[in-house]
C-alpha positions in Angstrom: -198.9 0.2 114.6 -201.8 -0.9 112.3 -199.3 -2.6 110.1 -198.0 -4.5 113.1 -201.6 -5.5 113.8 -202.3 -6.5 110.2 -199.2 -8.7 110.0 -199.9 -10.3 113.5 -203.4 -11.1 112.3 -202.2 -12.4 109.1 -199.7 -14.7 110.9 -202.5 -15.8 113.4 -204.8 -16.8 110.6 -202.0 -18.5 108.9 -201.3 -20.7 111.9 -204.9 -21.5 112.6 -205.7 -22.4 109.0 -202.9 -24.9 109.1 -203.7 -28.3 110.5 -202.6 -31.9 110.3 -201.8 -33.2 106.8 -203.1 -36.4 105.4 -202.2 -38.5 102.3 -198.8 -36.5 101.7 -196.3 -38.1 99.5 -192.5 -38.3 99.4 -190.1 -39.3 96.7 -187.1 -41.7 96.7 -184.5 -41.5 93.7 -181.2 -42.8 93.2 -178.8 -45.0 91.0 -178.5 -48.7 91.1 -175.1 -50.0 90.4 -173.4 -53.5 90.2 -170.3 -54.8 92.1 -168.1 -53.3 89.4 -169.6 -49.8 90.0 -171.5 -50.0 86.7 -175.1 -48.7 86.3 -177.7 -51.5 86.1 -180.6 -51.1 83.6 -184.0 -52.5 83.9 -184.1 -52.9 87.6 -187.7 -53.0 88.9 -188.3 -50.7 91.9 -191.7 -51.6 93.4 -193.9 -50.6 96.3 -197.3 -52.3 96.3 -198.8 -51.4 93.1 -196.3 -48.6 92.1 -193.4 -49.6 89.9 -190.5 -47.6 88.5 -187.8 -48.9 86.2 -184.0 -48.0 86.1 -182.9 -46.4 82.7 -179.5 -46.6 81.1 -177.7 -44.7 83.6 -179.3 -46.9 86.6 -181.4 -44.0 87.6 -184.8 -44.5 89.2 -187.5 -42.3 90.8 -190.7 -43.4 92.7 -193.3 -41.6 94.6 -194.2 -43.2 98.1 -196.6 -42.3 100.8 -195.2 -40.1 103.7 -195.7 -40.7 107.5 -195.8 -44.5 107.1 -193.3 -47.5 106.7 -192.7 -48.1 103.0 -191.0 -51.3 101.8 -189.2 -50.9 98.4 -188.2 -54.0 96.5 -185.4 -53.9 94.0 -185.4 -56.9 91.6 -183.5 -57.9 88.5 -183.5 -61.1 86.6 -179.7 -61.8 87.0 -179.1 -60.1 90.4 -180.3 -60.8 93.9 -183.2 -58.8 95.4 -182.7 -56.0 97.7 -185.5 -54.9 100.2 -185.3 -51.5 101.9 -187.6 -49.9 104.4 -188.2 -46.3 104.5 -190.3 -43.8 106.7 -190.2 -40.4 105.0 -191.7 -36.9 105.8 -194.2 -35.2 103.4 -192.4 -33.6 100.6 -189.1 -35.1 101.5 -186.9 -36.2 98.5 -184.4 -38.9 99.7 -181.4 -40.1 97.7 -181.1 -43.9 98.1 -178.2 -45.6 95.9 -178.1 -49.3 95.8 -175.2 -51.8 94.8 -177.0 -55.1 93.6 -174.9 -58.5 93.9 -175.2 -61.9 92.3 -174.6 -63.5 95.6 -176.9 -62.8 98.5 -180.0 -61.0 99.1 -179.9 -57.8 101.2 -182.3 -56.5 103.7 -181.9 -52.8 104.5 -183.8 -50.7 107.1 -183.1 -47.1 106.6 -182.5 -45.2 109.8 -182.8 -41.5 109.5 -181.0 -40.5 112.8 -177.3 -41.4 113.4 -176.6 -43.1 116.7 -172.9 -42.2 116.2 -173.5 -38.5 116.1 -175.9 -38.7 118.9 -173.4 -40.4 121.4 -170.8 -37.8 120.3 -173.1 -34.9 121.3 -173.2 -33.6 117.6 -176.3 -31.9 116.2 -177.2 -32.8 112.7 -179.1 -30.2 110.5 -181.0 -31.2 107.4 -179.8 -29.1 104.2 -183.4 -28.6 103.2 -184.2 -26.9 106.5 -181.3 -24.3 105.8 -182.5 -23.7 102.2 -186.1 -23.0 103.3 -185.2 -21.0 106.5 -186.3 -17.3 105.9 -183.4 -15.0 107.0 -181.7 -11.7 106.1 -178.4 -13.6 105.9 -179.2 -17.0 104.3 -177.0 -20.1 105.1 -176.0 -22.4 107.8 -175.4 -19.7 110.3 -179.1 -18.4 110.1 -180.1 -21.8 111.4 -177.4 -22.1 114.1 -178.7 -18.7 115.7 -181.9 -20.4 116.6 -180.0 -22.9 118.7 -179.5 -22.3 122.5 -176.0 -21.1 123.2 -175.5 -19.7 119.8 -176.1 -16.0 119.7 -175.7 -13.1 117.2 -177.3 -9.6 117.2 -176.5 -8.7 113.6 -178.7 -10.1 110.8 -176.5 -9.0 108.2 -173.5 -11.1 109.4 -172.7 -14.7 109.2 -170.7 -14.3 112.4 -171.9 -16.1 115.6 -170.7 -16.6 119.1 -171.2 -19.8 121.2 -171.4 -20.0 125.0 -169.5 -16.8 125.8 -166.9 -17.0 123.0 -166.5 -14.5 120.1 -166.7 -14.8 116.4 -163.0 -15.9 116.2 -163.4 -18.9 118.4 -165.5 -21.1 116.1 -164.0 -23.8 113.8 -165.6 -24.4 110.3 -164.7 -27.2 108.1 -166.0 -28.1 104.6 -165.0 -31.6 103.5 -162.5 -31.7 106.5 -160.8 -28.5 105.2 -160.8 -25.6 107.5 -162.2 -22.3 106.0 -161.3 -18.8 107.2 -163.3 -15.4 107.6 -162.0 -12.0 106.2 -159.7 -10.1 108.7 -160.7 -6.5 108.2 -164.6 -6.6 108.1 -165.9 -4.1 110.6 -169.6 -4.3 110.1 -172.1 -7.1 109.1 -173.3 -5.2 105.9 -169.7 -5.6 104.5 -169.7 -9.4 104.7 -171.8 -10.4 101.9 -172.0 -14.2 101.5 -171.0 -16.9 104.0 -168.4 -19.4 102.5 -171.0 -22.2 102.6 -173.1 -22.7 99.5 -176.1 -24.4 101.0 -177.2 -25.8 97.6 -174.0 -27.8 97.4 -174.4 -29.3 101.0 -175.0 -32.9 101.8 -174.5 -33.1 105.7 -174.2 -30.5 108.4 -172.9 -31.4 112.0 -172.5 -28.8 114.7 -171.1 -29.1 118.4 -171.3 -26.4 120.9 -168.7 -27.6 123.1 -166.9 -30.5 124.5 -166.0 -31.8 121.0 -163.4 -34.4 120.0 -159.7 -34.0 119.8 -159.8 -34.8 115.8 -161.3 -31.2 115.5 -159.0 -28.2 115.6 -157.7 -25.6 118.1 -160.5 -23.1 118.9 -162.3 -22.8 122.3 -165.8 -22.5 121.4 -167.6 -24.7 118.7 -167.1 -26.7 115.4 -169.2 -26.6 112.4 -168.4 -29.6 110.1 -169.9 -29.5 106.6 -169.8 -32.0 103.9 -170.5 -31.3 100.2 -172.4 -34.0 98.3 -171.0 -36.2 95.4 -173.4 -36.0 92.6 -175.1 -39.2 91.4 -177.0 -37.6 88.5 -177.3 -34.6 86.4 -179.3 -31.8 88.1 -179.8 -28.0 87.9 -181.1 -25.9 91.0 -181.6 -22.0 90.5 -183.0 -19.3 92.7 -183.9 -15.7 92.0 -185.2 -13.0 94.4 -185.1 -9.3 95.1 -181.9 -10.0 97.1 -180.0 -11.8 94.2 -179.7 -15.3 92.8 -178.0 -18.5 92.5 -177.6 -21.3 90.1 -175.9 -24.8 91.0 -175.3 -27.5 88.4 -174.0 -31.1 89.1 -173.3 -33.9 87.0 -171.6 -37.3 86.6 -169.6 -39.0 83.9 -170.9 -42.1 82.0 -168.4 -44.3 83.7 -169.4 -42.9 87.2 -165.6 -42.1 87.9 -165.8 -38.3 87.5 -168.3 -36.0 89.1 -168.6 -32.4 89.8 -170.9 -29.7 91.5 -170.6 -26.0 90.8 -172.5 -23.1 92.3 -172.5 -19.4 91.4 -174.2 -17.0 93.9 -174.8 -13.2 93.6 -176.1 -11.0 96.4 -177.6 -7.4 96.5 -178.3 -6.1 99.8 -179.9 -2.9 98.6 -183.3 -3.7 100.2 -181.8 -4.0 103.7 -179.5 -0.9 103.3 -182.4 1.2 102.1 -184.4 0.2 105.2 -181.9 1.6 107.7 -181.9 5.1 109.1 -178.8 6.4 107.2 -179.7 7.5 103.8 -177.0 6.5 101.3 -175.9 6.3 97.7 -175.0 2.7 98.1 -175.7 -0.6 96.3 -173.5 -3.4 98.0 -172.9 -6.5 95.7 -171.4 -9.7 96.5 -170.4 -12.6 94.2 -168.7 -15.9 94.5 -168.1 -19.2 92.6 -167.6 -22.5 94.2 -166.7 -25.9 92.7 -166.3 -29.5 94.0 -164.8 -32.1 91.5 -164.4 -35.7 92.5 -162.5 -38.5 90.7 -162.8 -42.3 91.9 -160.7 -44.5 89.4 -161.6 -47.4 91.6 -162.7 -48.3 95.1 -159.4 -47.7 96.8 -158.7 -44.3 95.6 -160.7 -40.9 95.6 -159.5 -37.7 94.6 -161.4 -34.3 95.0 -160.7 -30.7 94.6 -162.8 -27.8 96.3 -162.3 -24.3 94.8 -163.8 -21.0 95.9 -163.4 -17.5 94.5 -165.3 -14.4 96.1 -165.3 -10.7 95.6 -167.2 -8.2 97.9 -167.2 -4.7 96.8 -168.5 -2.1 99.3 -168.8 1.5 98.0 -170.5 3.4 100.7 -171.5 7.1 100.5 -173.7 8.2 103.4 -175.9 11.3 103.0 -178.1 12.0 106.2 -179.3 10.3 109.2 -182.0 11.1 111.8 -182.5 9.1 115.0 -185.2 9.9 117.5 -185.0 8.8 121.1 -185.6 10.2 124.4 -189.1 10.1 126.1 -192.5 11.3 125.0 -192.4 14.4 127.2 -188.8 15.2 126.1 -188.1 13.8 122.6 -184.7 14.2 121.3 -183.1 13.6 117.9 -179.7 13.2 116.5 -179.4 14.6 113.0 -176.2 14.0 110.9 -175.1 15.3 107.5 -172.3 13.5 105.9 -169.8 14.1 103.2 -167.2 11.7 101.8 -167.3 8.0 101.1 -166.0 4.6 101.9 -164.5 2.1 99.2 -163.7 -1.4 100.4 -162.9 -4.4 98.7 -162.5 -8.0 100.0 -161.2 -10.6 97.5 -160.5 -14.1 98.4 -159.3 -17.3 96.6 -159.3 -20.8 98.0 -158.3 -24.2 96.6 -157.8 -27.5 98.3 -156.9 -30.9 97.0 -158.0 -34.1 99.1 -156.8 -37.6 98.4 -158.4 -40.7 100.1 -156.8 -44.1 100.0 -158.5 -47.2 101.4 -156.0 -49.8 101.8 -158.6 -52.2 102.9 -161.9 -51.9 105.0 -159.8 -51.3 108.0 -157.3 -48.9 107.1 -158.1 -45.5 105.4 -155.6 -42.7 104.8 -156.2 -39.1 103.7 -153.9 -36.4 102.3 -155.2 -32.7 102.3 -153.6 -29.7 101.0 -155.1 -26.1 100.7 -154.2 -22.5 99.8 -156.1 -19.6 101.0 -155.4 -16.1 99.7 -157.2 -12.8 100.9 -156.7 -9.4 99.6 -158.6 -6.8 101.7 -158.8 -3.0 101.4 -160.5 -0.4 103.6 -160.3 3.2 102.3 -162.6 5.9 103.7 -162.9 9.5 104.5 -166.3 10.4 106.0 -167.1 13.8 107.6 -170.0 14.0 109.8 -171.7 17.2 111.1 -174.3 16.5 114.0 -176.9 18.5 115.7 -178.5 17.2 118.9 -181.6 18.7 119.7 -185.4 18.8 120.6 -187.9 17.3 118.2 -191.1 19.2 117.0 -193.9 17.0 118.1 -196.9 19.4 117.4 -199.5 17.6 115.1 -200.0 19.8 112.1 -196.9 21.7 112.3 -195.0 22.3 109.1 -191.8 21.1 110.9 -193.3 18.0 112.6 -190.6 15.5 113.4 -187.7 17.9 112.6 -185.1 19.1 115.2 -186.1 22.7 116.0 -183.6 23.5 118.8 -180.2 22.3 118.9 -178.7 21.6 122.3 -175.3 20.3 120.8 -173.5 20.4 117.6 -170.2 19.0 116.5 -168.4 17.0 113.8 -166.4 14.1 113.2 -163.8 13.1 110.6 -162.9 9.4 110.1 -159.9 8.3 107.9 -158.5 5.1 107.0 -156.1 3.6 104.4 -156.0 -0.1 105.6 -154.5 -2.9 103.4 -154.0 -6.6 104.1 -152.7 -9.3 102.0 -152.6 -12.8 103.6 -151.5 -16.2 102.3 -152.2 -19.5 104.3 -150.8 -22.7 103.1 -151.8 -26.0 104.7 -150.7 -29.6 104.4 -152.2 -32.5 106.3 -152.2 -36.3 106.6 -154.9 -38.3 108.4 -155.4 -41.9 109.2 -158.4 -44.0 110.4 -158.0 -47.7 111.5 -160.5 -50.3 112.8 -159.5 -53.0 115.0 -161.1 -56.2 116.3 -164.0 -56.2 114.0 -164.4 -52.5 114.2 -165.0 -52.5 118.1 -162.1 -49.9 118.2 -161.4 -46.9 116.0 -158.1 -45.1 116.1 -157.7 -41.6 114.3 -154.6 -39.6 113.9 -153.4 -36.7 112.0 -150.4 -34.2 111.4 -150.7 -30.9 109.9 -148.4 -28.0 108.7 -149.5 -24.5 108.3 -147.6 -21.5 106.8 -149.3 -18.0 107.5 -147.7 -15.1 105.6 -149.4 -11.6 106.5 -148.6 -8.3 105.0 -150.6 -5.4 106.7 -150.8 -1.7 106.7 -152.8 0.2 109.1 -153.5 3.9 108.9 -156.5 4.9 110.8 -157.4 8.0 112.7 -160.5 10.0 114.0 -160.9 13.6 114.9 -163.9 14.8 116.8 -164.9 18.4 117.2 -167.7 19.4 119.7 -169.1 23.0 119.6 -165.7 24.1 118.2 -163.4 22.4 120.6 -161.3 19.5 119.5 -161.7 16.7 121.9 -158.5 14.8 123.0 -158.5 11.0 123.4 -159.5 9.7 126.9 -155.7 8.5 127.7 -154.5 12.2 127.3 -154.5 13.6 130.9 -153.9 17.4 130.3 -155.9 20.2 132.1 -158.6 21.7 129.8 -161.3 24.1 131.1 -162.0 25.9 127.9 -163.5 28.4 127.2 -162.4 30.0 130.5 -158.8 29.5 129.9 -156.9 28.8 126.6 -155.8 25.1 126.0 -152.0 25.0 125.5 -151.7 21.3 125.4 -151.1 19.1 122.3 -153.8 18.8 119.6 -153.9 15.0 118.7 -156.5 12.9 117.0 -159.2 11.3 119.2 -158.0 7.9 117.8 -154.9 7.2 116.1 -153.6 3.9 114.9 -150.5 3.7 112.4 -148.6 0.4 111.9 -147.0 -1.8 109.1 -146.6 -5.5 109.8 -145.1 -8.2 107.7 -145.5 -11.3 109.6 -144.8 -15.1 109.1 -146.3 -17.8 111.3 -145.3 -21.4 111.2 -147.6 -24.1 112.9 -147.3 -27.9 113.6 -150.3 -29.6 115.0 -151.5 -33.1 115.3 -153.9 -35.3 117.2 -154.5 -38.9 118.2 -157.9 -40.4 119.1 -159.4 -43.7 120.1 -163.1 -44.7 120.0 -164.7 -47.9 121.5 -168.1 -49.3 122.4 -168.5 -51.7 125.1 -171.2 -52.8 127.6 -171.7 -52.7 131.3 -174.2 -55.4 132.1 -177.1 -54.6 129.8 -176.1 -50.9 129.4 -174.2 -49.6 126.4 -171.2 -47.4 127.0 -169.2 -45.3 124.3 -165.7 -44.0 125.1 -163.8 -41.4 123.0 -160.3 -40.2 124.3 -157.7 -38.4 122.5 -155.4 -35.2 122.6 -153.9 -32.6 120.4 -150.6 -30.7 120.3 -150.0 -27.4 118.5 -146.5 -25.6 118.1 -146.2 -22.3 116.6 -143.5 -19.5 116.1 -144.0 -16.0 114.9 -141.4 -14.2 112.8 -141.1 -11.2 110.6 -139.7 -7.8 110.0 -138.7 -6.1 113.4 -139.3 -9.3 115.4 -136.2 -10.7 117.2 -137.7 -11.7 120.6 -140.2 -14.4 119.4 -140.5 -17.6 121.3 -141.7 -20.9 119.9 -144.7 -22.2 121.9 -146.5 -25.5 122.3 -149.7 -26.4 124.0 -151.3 -29.9 124.6 -155.0 -30.6 124.9 -156.4 -33.8 126.1 -160.0 -34.5 125.7 -162.5 -37.3 126.6 -166.0 -38.1 126.1 -168.3 -40.8 127.8 -171.7 -41.6 126.5 -174.1 -44.2 128.3 -177.3 -45.8 127.1 -179.1 -47.3 130.0 -181.1 -50.7 129.3 -184.3 -48.8 129.9 -187.7 -48.7 128.2 -187.0 -45.0 127.7 -184.6 -44.1 124.8 -182.1 -42.0 126.7 -178.2 -41.3 126.4 -176.3 -39.6 129.1 -173.2 -37.9 128.0 -170.2 -36.4 129.9 -167.3 -34.5 128.1 -164.3 -32.8 129.5 -161.0 -31.5 128.1 -158.6 -28.8 127.5 -159.3 -26.5 124.4 -156.4 -24.1 123.4 -156.6 -21.3 121.0 -153.1 -20.4 119.6 -153.4 -16.7 118.2 -154.1 -15.8 114.6 -152.6 -12.7 113.3 -155.4 -10.5 114.5 -155.0 -11.6 118.0 -151.4 -10.9 117.9 -152.1 -7.3 117.1 -152.9 -4.9 119.9 -155.2 -1.8 119.9 -152.3 0.4 118.3 -151.6 -2.2 115.6 -148.4 -3.4 117.2 -147.8 -7.1 116.9 -146.8 -8.9 120.2 -145.3 -12.2 119.0 -145.4 -13.7 122.3 -149.0 -13.8 123.0 -150.0 -17.0 124.6 -152.7 -19.4 123.5 -156.0 -18.8 125.4 -157.0 -21.9 127.4 -160.4 -23.1 128.2 -161.4 -26.3 130.2 -164.8 -27.6 129.0 -167.2 -29.7 131.3 -170.4 -30.8 129.5 -173.1 -33.0 131.0 -175.9 -33.8 128.6 -179.0 -35.8 128.3 -180.5 -37.0 125.0 -184.0 -38.3 125.2 -186.0 -39.7 122.1 -189.6 -40.4 122.6 -193.0 -40.2 120.8 -195.9 -37.9 121.3 -199.1 -38.3 119.4 -197.2 -41.1 117.6 -194.7 -38.7 116.3 -191.0 -38.6 116.9 -189.5 -35.9 119.2 -186.1 -35.4 120.8 -185.2 -33.4 123.9 -181.6 -32.6 124.5 -180.5 -30.8 127.7 -176.9 -29.7 128.2 -175.4 -28.1 131.2 -171.7 -26.7 130.8 -169.0 -24.9 132.6 -166.0 -23.3 131.2 -163.0 -21.9 132.8 -160.6 -19.9 130.9 -157.1 -18.6 131.5 -154.6 -16.5 129.5 -157.6 -14.7 128.2 -156.8 -12.2 125.5 -159.4 -9.3 126.1 -161.0 -7.5 123.3 -163.5 -4.7 122.5 -166.4 -5.7 120.2 -168.0 -2.9 118.0 -170.4 -4.3 115.4 -168.5 -7.4 114.0 -165.0 -5.9 114.5 -162.9 -7.4 117.3 -159.6 -5.5 118.5 -157.6 -7.4 120.9 -155.4 -6.0 123.7 -152.8 -8.9 122.9 -151.9 -9.1 126.7 -153.2 -12.4 128.2 -154.1 -10.5 131.3 -157.4 -11.8 132.3 -159.1 -15.0 133.4 -162.8 -15.8 132.7 -165.7 -18.3 133.1 -168.9 -19.2 131.4 -171.6 -21.4 132.6 -175.2 -22.1 131.4 -177.9 -24.6 130.5 -179.0 -25.3 127.0 -182.3 -27.0 126.1 -183.8 -27.9 122.7 -187.0 -29.7 121.9 -187.3 -30.8 118.2 -189.5 -33.2 116.3 -192.7 -33.2 114.3 -195.0 -30.8 115.9 -196.7 -30.9 112.5 -196.6 -34.5 111.0 -193.7 -34.8 108.4 -192.0 -31.6 109.2 -189.2 -31.0 111.7 -189.3 -28.0 114.0 -187.7 -27.0 117.3 -187.9 -24.8 120.4 -184.7 -23.9 122.1 -184.0 -22.2 125.4 -180.7 -21.1 126.9 -179.3 -19.3 130.0 -175.6 -18.3 130.1 -173.4 -16.1 132.2 -169.8 -15.3 131.3 -167.4 -13.0 133.1 -163.8 -12.0 133.0 -161.4 -10.6 135.4 -158.7 -8.2 134.1 -155.5 -7.8 136.2 -157.4 -8.9 139.3 -159.7 -5.8 139.2 -162.6 -8.1 139.6 -165.1 -10.0 137.5 -167.3 -8.0 135.1 -169.5 -9.1 132.1 -167.5 -10.1 129.0 -168.7 -8.6 125.6 -170.8 -11.6 124.8 -172.5 -12.0 128.1 -176.1 -12.7 126.8 -178.0 -14.1 129.6 -181.3 -15.5 128.0 -182.0 -16.8 124.6 -185.2 -18.3 123.1 -185.2 -19.5 119.5 -188.0 -21.2 117.5 -187.8 -22.6 114.0 -191.3 -23.7 112.9 -192.3 -25.6 109.7 -195.8 -26.1 108.5 -198.2 -26.7 105.6 -201.8 -26.7 104.9 -203.7 -30.2 104.7 -206.2 -28.9 102.2 -203.6 -26.9 100.3 -200.6 -29.1 100.7 -198.7 -27.0 98.1 -198.6 -24.1 100.6 -195.6 -24.2 103.0 -194.9 -22.0 106.0 -191.5 -21.4 107.6 -191.1 -19.2 110.9 -187.8 -18.1 112.5 -188.1 -16.3 115.8 -185.2 -15.3 118.0 -185.0 -13.4 121.2 -181.9 -12.6 123.1 -181.3 -10.3 126.2 -179.1 -7.3 125.6 -175.4 -7.6 125.2 -172.8 -5.3 127.0 -171.6 -2.6 124.6 -173.7 0.3 125.3 -170.6 2.2 126.3 -168.0 3.7 123.9 -165.5 1.2 122.8 -162.6 3.2 124.1 -164.2 3.5 127.6 -162.9 1.6 130.7 -165.2 -1.5 130.7 -165.0 -1.3 134.7 -166.4 2.2 134.7 -169.1 1.7 132.0 -171.1 -1.6 132.2 -174.3 -0.7 130.2 -176.0 -2.8 127.9 -177.9 -2.8 124.6 -181.5 -3.3 124.4 -183.0 -6.9 124.0 -182.8 -8.4 120.5 -186.0 -9.5 119.0 -186.6 -10.7 115.6 -189.1 -12.7 113.5 -188.9 -13.8 110.1 -191.5 -15.7 108.2 -191.8 -17.3 104.6 -194.4 -18.7 102.5 -193.8 -21.0 99.6 -196.1 -22.3 97.1 -194.8 -25.4 95.5 -196.1 -25.8 91.9 -194.7 -29.5 91.6 -196.4 -31.0 94.7 -198.6 -33.3 92.8 -196.5 -34.0 89.7 -196.8 -37.8 90.3 -200.6 -37.1 89.3 -199.8 -35.1 86.2 -199.6 -36.6 82.6 -196.2 -37.2 81.4 -196.3 -34.5 78.8 -197.2 -31.8 81.3 -194.6 -28.9 81.3 -194.3 -29.1 85.2 -193.0 -32.9 84.9 -189.7 -31.2 83.7 -189.2 -29.9 87.1 -188.2 -31.8 90.2 -189.2 -28.6 92.3 -190.7 -25.4 91.2 -191.7 -23.0 94.1 -192.8 -19.3 94.5 -191.9 -17.8 97.9 -192.8 -14.7 99.7 -190.7 -13.6 102.7 -191.0 -11.0 105.4 -188.1 -10.1 107.3 -188.2 -8.6 110.7 -191.9 -9.2 110.7 -193.0 -7.0 113.7 -190.5 -4.2 112.7 -188.4 -4.3 116.0 -185.7 -1.8 116.4 -182.7 -3.7 117.2 -179.4 -1.9 118.0 -175.9 -3.3 117.4 -174.1 -0.3 118.9 -174.5 3.1 120.1 -173.0 6.4 118.8 -171.9 8.7 121.5 -172.4 12.6 121.2 -171.8 15.3 123.6 -174.0 18.1 124.5 -171.8 21.1 125.6 -175.0 22.9 127.0 -175.9 20.2 129.5 -172.5 18.7 129.7 -174.0 15.3 129.1 -173.1 12.4 126.8 -175.9 10.6 124.9 -175.9 7.1 123.5 -177.9 7.1 120.4 -178.8 3.4 119.2 -177.3 2.4 115.8 -180.3 0.4 114.5 -180.2 -2.6 112.3 -182.8 -3.4 109.5 -186.5 -2.6 109.6 -189.1 -4.8 108.0 -188.3 -5.9 104.5 -190.3 -7.8 102.0 -188.7 -10.3 99.4 -190.2 -12.5 96.7 -188.1 -15.5 95.3 -188.5 -18.2 92.9 -186.9 -21.7 93.3 -186.5 -24.4 90.5 -184.7 -27.6 90.3 -184.5 -29.8 87.2 
């Protein structure tokens, strides 16, 4: 308790000593090219009395004041001048690349916000915000979890659910290439690294619903990420108690070749050691990514995106003690383990993309990719538990220990699960502009071949006070110890199956965009449709049917001719989710090839309001949504493992309100506050509507960035999330209509402090050692600042003495401290 008060006081003082900043600076850097795409040397880049000159590679760098309009002038003795206007945030590093011409002068006003994304209902996230955000699981997903409508109760997982959907219902693209998650992962601490390497990111767009037809066939959301194309040589590195990363990028002398490569290593020992279960365990994860680009001329561009990752999860639990109950009647669960778990997840991914610009109005793209995953889950873990009263007598030698056992039992879990999956994709896309780009047509066709080889051998035996427990579905009289039990002795859970499955998919879309006017009001219209056909085949499958779904979608955005900068947007459409392999496999591991695509109809009404407060920019986005769902494939959710019933026997709905206020609460730094309300229910076989596993009613998220005016080198980053409890307090095997209990509310605060050593590099002499660094920072992070005990599931044990069942929370990580060093050359 004293520690909590100390940390709260520390945070409070940090907030109060941080005030408005003045005279902060920013940086503009880039490459100047001529019309032949060759670097231009000796270009003068000037702002008032400050001047920089391009070198042989055309590179320039100049420091400018922040929070005010800055006019940069590019001049050269044989080329026309270029004038560009900027307004940057303190500490912001903007890449601005220039093409100088011999013909006409150019005037350019740099606009940070994109009106096109705004009318499409897409939220853009700055890559720098992701890199600095303190989170136990760093990456894009950690920032998404602060948005309204995006929920996750597992800080060690990159998975998230959006507006009532589950982890499998979100599309993720990198450079227009769809990426996949592993299949067998059961818990968040097995995941390791998110696919996206944030040090390689240039642009991040996110839509929580009502997205366009050009995106794929999932029911909830789309995350669209673009990796940057290097313009100069650079190295970025980070090291901390949780691992490290290094990213290098460069460009050839003729500017035709460029490459960026990142290596990441992750060690989650700090988080594992903070949990209640004592283990011999050091989980390590590693991946390598590269993005290579080749542009022989202005019409052609070729790129390769590759990724190789390996997660090794060798887990040997020793003991665990969880205290619960009340002050008057404290109870503890004490478990002693034997055995171990050896898991391995190895993935290889490669994609080629070719872009051909026939002219300014016709662009074609060809994309091919291969994804190969080999996953292994092997474990034999024996657990002996004691449920009893805890000694609370201060001064007692057994203080905090179990002194009287009310229930004893044991449990043996066994698995030999192997999966080998190969996905091959080939896709062609086109973009056409008509009538001076007033109309835009997009289209695409894609073929996917999925080959899955899967073996499941998984069983669990439970013994309570010497009596083997049968599974709930076995209905056989059992009144031991008064009469002997003569029924069958079977495992409590038993799944055995071998599946060799092939899935062939054909999909495509066509989409039309236009901008028009109604009087003095501006109107944007987007309309399109998708189709998806798939067929399941494989060993032992003879009754599979080819299925096809069509998904029309439309968006309308209106910007009234008002003094206030507002945009109103309405989106509606069909969103189908043709089943992937995991959705075809039922609780017993048997594949049902005729599982239908789940269908959702989205209705989204939103308002986007840009305004200024205290002469600083702010944005308030409000979205009301309703989703009706049919042919729902119901599932159980335990930690991050989803097990489907593969039956399409339910209907569901979700509705809610999302609000997000973001802007410069402190000059030059973007922060936001989000609030969401949602309700989602499902009706299985007309038994009535009950809460879905992702029914999380209230959500509050805050991402706050700040810095000290008298010490501008010191930055502060705060991440706060509050979610009401999820359903899931009951056993996964239980009938959801009988048990509608919820987990406790999720509350988490992560804070990070960063001291930037290179903040005033422009004032240092040229020979100073810090001049070699573009950025050099030392950071200190506190994860789970207030040490809240957040539960992800319950462990259910039985007390034969009182004939009660107890749900003991499985807590996530406690407070953890981390130190990191970040450098960029």
